N, C-alpha and C positions, 0 to 999 in steps of 0.2 A: 504494500500500500504506500502510495506516494504521500509525502508530507504536504500539507496545505501551503499554497503559495501566499505570501504576504503581499498585499497590494502595494503598489508603488505610491509614495506620498503625493506625487503630483496628481495621480488619478483621483485620489481622495479629495484633494483641494478643489479639483475641477468639478466634482460631483455636485448636483443641485438637490439631491434627496435630503429632505428635512429642512429646507430653507424657510418654509412657511412656519414651521415649528419654532425655529430660532427667532424669527421676527415676533411671533406671538409671545415668546418668553421674555423678550426685551420690552415690549410695549404694554402687555397686559398688567403687570404690577403697577405701573405708573397710572394707567387709566383707572384701575381698581381703587387705588388710594385716593385719586382725585374724586371719584364718585363718593367714596366714604367721607371725604372731607366736606363735600357739598351737602351730604345728608346730615352730618354733624352740625354744620353751620345753620342749616334750616331748622334743625331741632332746637339749637340754642337760641336762635332768633325767636322761634315760637314761644319758648319758655320765658324769654325776656319780655316779650309782648304781653303774655298772660300775667306776668308779675306786675307790669305797668298798669294793666287793666284792673287787676285786683286792688292795687293801691288807689287808683283813681276812683273806683266805685266805692271803696271804703271811705275815702276822703269826702266824696259827694254825700254819703250818708251822715258823716260827722258835720259837714258844713251846713247842710239843709236842716239838720237837727232831728232826723229820724232815729239816729243812734245817739244816745246821751253818752258823753265822754266815757267810753269803756276803759276797762283796765287793759294792761298789756296783753294778757292772754286772750281777752275778748276781741281786741283789735286784730291780733294774729288770726283768730278764727274767722273774723269778718273778711280779712284780705284773702285768706286761703279759700274761703267759701266762694268768692268771686273769681278766683284764679284756679281754673281746673288744670289737670295734667301736670301739676308740679311735684307730685310724689313726696310724701313725708314733709309737707310744707310747714306745718306748725313746729316740727322739731328742728328744721333747718332755717327758720326765719327769725330775724331780729328786727324789731321796729323801734325807731326813735321818734318821739314827738318833742320838738324844741320850739318854745315860744320865742318870737323875735320882737323884743320891746324897743330896741334901738339898733342902729347899724352895727354896733359893736357886738351884738348878740348873734351875728351870723354864725352858723355852725362851721366847725373846722372840717378839713378834708378827710380826716380819719374816720372811717366808717366802722362801727362795731358790728362784727359778724359772730355767728355761733362758732365755737371752737369744738369740733368733733372729737378731738384728741382727749379733752378733759371731761366732756359732757356736763360742764357746769354752765348754767344759764348766765349769759354775759350781763354785766351791769350797763344798762342803757339809760339815757335821759328820756324820761317819759313824763312830760308835763303838758296836759291838754290845754293849758293857757286859760286866760280869762275872757270875758265877753269883749268883742271888738278888737281882739288881738290876733296878729298874724302868727300862724303856727306852721313850722317846717316839718315835714314828714319824710323820713328816710327809712327804707326797708332794704335789708341785705339778706339775700337768699343764697345758700350754698346748694349748688346743683351738681349732680354727678353727670359726667359725659356719657353720651349714648354709646360711643365706641372709644373707650379709653386708649390712649397711646397712639392715636391716628389723627392726622389732620389738624383742625383748628383747636382741638382740646389741648394740644401741647403748647399752644401760644397764649392761652387765656390765663389771667391771674388766678392763682389758687390760694386757698386758705391753708394755714399751717396743719390743720387736721385732715385736710383733703377736701376736694370739692371746688368747683368753679364759682367764683364770686360774681353774683348778679345784684346790681343795685338799682333801685327805683326811687325817684324823688317826687315830692308833691308839696304844695303849700296851700293853705286856705286861711280865711279870716273867720273867726268865730262870729256867729250872729249876735248883734246887739240885743239888749233886753227890751 
């Protein structure tokens, strides 16, 4: 029996068998990760929009007076009730109410968020203000990425205990007596 002949290297390099497979292996991962990044961006944008809507609807109820100055837990329930699809909303949401009595009372840029690592309720400013007073509302939600480790989730700011930081702002004036 004769030993099999080894093909010449030149004939192997000239062959076109498997060329489509090679192109697919080069292009597919890039297209696949781009699609995953677009899905992640859409999901994060949807959640941010729902958080904004929840804060706006809760502020509307506070402003009009249908909800009398609720405590911190009740305001979180009110926001989460208007914002659907946020998953574990009340556990991952921190809400601040800051009355603005003068230009010096403007809130600082540091937002208080829930720390998942310690599971301790953060100390937030919660002062519903007096009549005819402007109140600034800031809500911070920690959201888990839909597809961790891929696309946009890698570039988003994260909290120390994990989760993407989403912040919504609103302001209103308490109704006069």
